N, C-alpha and C positions, 0 to 999 in steps of 0.2 A: 502494498502499499507506499507509494511513492510520497511522500511528502505529510505520510501523518504521525510519522515520530512511533510509529509502532509497528513491529515484527511479527507478531501471531497472525496467520494465516485468519481469514474470515471461515468462523460453523457454517458449517450449511446446514440444512434440513433437509432428506432426503426421502421419499417414501412415505412412512407409517415415522420412522426416527431421527432427528441427529445426529447428523454424521458428524464426527467431529476431525478438523484439519489438522491438528496437535490439539490430544486432548489436555496436556499439561496446563495451557492457557485457556481451560474452562474448568469450574468447578462445581460438581451436585452434589444433592442433599437427595434422603429420600421426603415421599409428602404422602399425605392419606388424602383423597377425593371423597365428596361430597357424595348423596345416592343417586341413585338414576340419572342419570352426566353420561355425558360422550363431547369430547374432546378432540382437535387435535394435534398433533404435536406442534410443536414453538408458540400456543396458547400459552398466553398471558397472563399467572396467576398471581393472588394472594392470597393472606390467612386470614378468614372468614371470625367471626365471632358472632359469639350464641344468640341466634334467635331462635325465635318459635314463629309457622308458616301462619301467614294472618291474609285469608282473602275477602273484599267486602261486593256484598252483589246490592242488585235491585231489577224490578219491574222498569221496566218503559211503555212508552206510548198506549199508553191509559187503560189499562185493563178494566172491566167492571165486573169479572168471576171471573167462575175454575177455579182450576190448580195447575200446578207445578210438579216435577220434580226434580231431585238433585243428581249426576252419575259424578263418582270419588273413584279417581284410582289412589287405589292405598298399594305401598308394596308389587305392584303390579294387579291387585285385587281390582276391577272392578265394582262399585257396589252404590245401588241406587236406594236415595230417602227417599222416605216415608211421603205423601202427598202433601203439599203446603197449597194454601191457600192462596189465591190471588193479594188479600188485605191482610195476608198473618203477621203477627208481632213475634217477634225474639218466643218468647213463654207466652204460654194460655192458650184457652180454645179456641182455636180456627176450625172453620167449616166449611168447607169446597168443591166443586167437581171435579169429581176421581175420574177411574180409568176400568174403576170396579162395576162387576156385575148393576150392584146399583150404586144410582146417579151421587150421590154423596159421601165424602169421608167425613169422617171429625178425628183431627189430630188433637189431642188433650199433652198442652207441652211447649204448644208454635211450634215453630220452626226447629226452635231445637231439639224438642222429642223428636221431629221429623228426621232429624240429621244423623243423633245418636241412634235412630234406629233402621238407619241407614244396612240393607242386605246386600250382602256378596250376590250376582247375578254367575260364579262360576259352581253352578249345575255341573257340568264335568265332574268338581271333584268333589260339590258336597248334593250328592244326588237329588234329597228330601229339604222338603223346607224346614224343615228341624230343624237341620244340620247348621244350615247357611247361617257360619258369624255373620257377627254387630258392629258398626261399629265401637259404639263402647259408652256408659255417659263419661268413664274418666277424663276421654281422650279425644274431646272437643266440647267447646263452649262458645255459645252464640250470643252476640248483642243485638244494638242498635236494629233500627226497622221503626215506625210500623213498611209494609210493603204497604203498595206498589214502591212509591217513587223516594221513599229513604233509605238508604244500603243497611245491607242486615252484614253483620260481620261476622267470618268466621274465624278462630281459631283453635289451632293443633295445639294437645297438650298428649301428658299422658306417653302409650304409646308411641307416640307422634311427636314426643318435643326435640325440638332444634333438626326437623330434617325435610327439606324442600316436598312441598306435597302439589301432584301438580295441578292446572289451574282445573277447576270446577268444571262444569257447560250443565247444562239444562234441556226436556224436555219438556216444553209449551205448549204443547199440543191443546190442550187443551182448555187453554185460555182462552174468555171467552173478551167479548166489547173490547174496540179502540183497534190500534196496532199493538199487539203487544209485543217488545225484546225484552230477552235479556243480556245485562248489561252487567261485568264482572273485572272488577279489580285486582290484582295479586300486591297486596297492600307490602307484604316483607316477605319473604322467601327465607324458606328454613334454613338454618345453619345449625354447625358443631362447630364451637371454637375447635380451633387450631385444627379443622380441615384444613384447606385450599380449594377454593373455587376460580373461575375465570373471572377476572379482572372486571372485562367490561362488564361481564352479566351482573354482578355483585355490586359495586360501586355506581355509588347513585350521580346522574349527571347532575353538571352545574347548572341552578335557576339561569334563565337568559331574561327574564320579564322585571322588569325592574318595581317596588312595590307602588300603591295607588294613598298616600296621603291627605289630611284634610285636613282644617281646625273649621270647623263649623260646626263642632258641637262638642259638648263637656266641659267643665271647668274643675277634674278633681286638681289633674294636677297640668296645669301649663305651666309650660316650659317661657321664660324670661323670654323678648320680646325678639327675633333675629334668623336670620337663617337655620335651617339643620339639613345634612345630609344622613339620608335612612338608607340605609341597605339593609341584607338577610343572606342566613344559608342555611342550607337542610340541614340534618344532623343525622348520626345515630350509631351505635356502640362505638366504631370502630373510628369517630370523627366526622369532618365536615367538609361540605362540599365549598368549593371557591364564590364567593362575594357575589349577588345579581349583581348587573347596573343597580347605579345608586338617584337614588333622585335627591335636591333638594326642596327645601317649602320652609317657606318664611312662616314665623310663628305669629302673632299678634299681640302675644305676652296675657290675654286672657282666657283661651280657649285651647284646650287640649289636639297636639297630632294626634290623628286614627289614624291606621297604616290601616287598610284594608285587608279580607280574612285570606292568606294563602293556604292552600288545599298543597298537605302533604304526598307527595308525592311515591310512586311503589318504594319500597324495601327504606324510606326514610321516619322519625319517630317524632322529630322534633323541626320546629325551624326558629332558627334565633337571628336576633336585631339587634344591630346594629345600628347607635346614632353620633354624628362627628367620628365616626371611625373607630367606640367603644362598646363593648359589647352593654345589650341595656335589659334584655329579660330575654326567652325562651317559653314555646304558646307547643304543645303537646299535641292537641288537638286541632285543624279548622279553625279559626275565632283572630276579631278585633284586635289588632296588638296597640296600649297607649303607651305614646313616649313618657317615659319615668325620670330623668335626669337623676333624681338620688339612687337610681338601679346602677349605674354605670360602673361599671370594672373597667379596671386595669388589664384586659383582654384587648386587643387588637384585631380586626377583620382579620380573616385567616387569605392567604396569597395562593395557597394551593388547595387541592385537594387527596382529604385523607380520611373520605371514608373506608377504603377499602386499599394497604399499603401493597402493591405487587411484590411479589419474592422471585421470580427467576421465571424459566420456560418447560414448559414439561419435555421432553426427552424424546417420549412415543404418545402414537394417537390413542387413546385410553378412554375404556368404559367403563362403568361400573353397574354393579346390581340395585333389582331396588331393597339390597342389605348394606349396600356400600363396599359391595366385595370387586374388587376389580376386576374386571373379565376379558379388558385387554390393553396392553401393555402392560401387566402384571412382573413385581418386581419383587425379590423379599427384603428385608428391611437386615442391611446392616447397623443399622444406630441404635447399637448400646443400650437406649430407653422402649424401645422398643425393638423387642429381636423378636427375628421370624414374625412380625407381623406384615398382612400382606400390602405393596408399597409399588406406589411409582417414583421416578425421579423427577424433577428439575435444576435443569444448568441456572448455578443466580449469578453470573459474572463471564463473559468469554467478549468476543466479539464476530457480530453475529450480522446477518442478513436482514435486514426493516421486515424486507416482502414475505421473511418466513415465519416473521412471527405475527399472532394473532388478537390485536385486543389492544396492541400499545399504541398507544399515543406522546405525544407530548410531555403529558402531566404522568403519567407512568414512565419514562424518561428519567423526568427529574424527579418520582421516588423513588427509583432505582441508584441513585445517584449517578444516573452515567449519561454519560453524552455521546451527541452526533457527529460521526466521523463527518460523516459525506451526504449529502443526498437530504429525505425527507425522511420521515418515521412510516409513510407504505410505499419507498423507497429508495433502498439507499444504505447504509450504513454505521450500525450503533456499537460502543464498548460499554460495557458492565463492568463497573474496576471491582 
């Protein structure tokens, strides 16, 4: 590489694994991956923080009657929930039009009970209805609603704690009235602390829209008259995103500065607010934020996204089954802390062609303490020390 002051050849990915041009110029380590994932070699991975899987769904299109049911894939087994009324609440007694011989079904316990009693569809393994396993009350909680318009939140725990759950789907054929549609957001992807997931999947995206601020309501905590620069970030257990574009608001000295509600994107657990470059508070659910200069702390606006720290690049194409066992790219750990455990390997330093790396961006290069030798993050050379 003339002019780069580096004498190591570039490591390249070939086929389903990384082929080293000079092994002594790249170092690797053993890692575990989450269940039910498939990643190609060269995927940028980072260590995950522990999180239960959360999915939020609602009905749109103003249905006025009928019922629906959810389909949920758990460890490769598909479950069908009980029937859920078009206007169901998380708990309570709901009546809706079902698909049974009698036209109506009554669900005691509302949506929560319908999900808990979700029944496996695998009649090949469980040939009689009595043998079919259910999801179970200890493994899921339901909150929010009521349907159709208000989001219902399904949080996985118990035997499904800290696991990624495939996004639920729904059969809404029995809903009536309006133009029914099912809408779902994968609010938080489940993860087990210590596992390594794809950086581009698990890292929160940086906010792109500036906050909307007003000063025409409220007098609880009016800041002194003057200009105030306001921005925000998304946060989760691993860190927080880079900030949104800032907005400057002129305070009149007698009214509060109110920041309009900001929705939490998938994977975010909070929105952090900054005023004049310093931290002013946090909201863990969407809602209006009132600027309060008394809460200012000496924590500056972050300059980079730390919601997932990338650690390296997968050596092999890798797949895991629903239990997290590696079914492709399998290695046996040489780490004395996890002897004999099924693992795969990542390269944590070396000189690589960026075109071979999946999910690499300038923020990832920065967090890896690396630098571009030439070209770009999509077509160039990168040095990771």
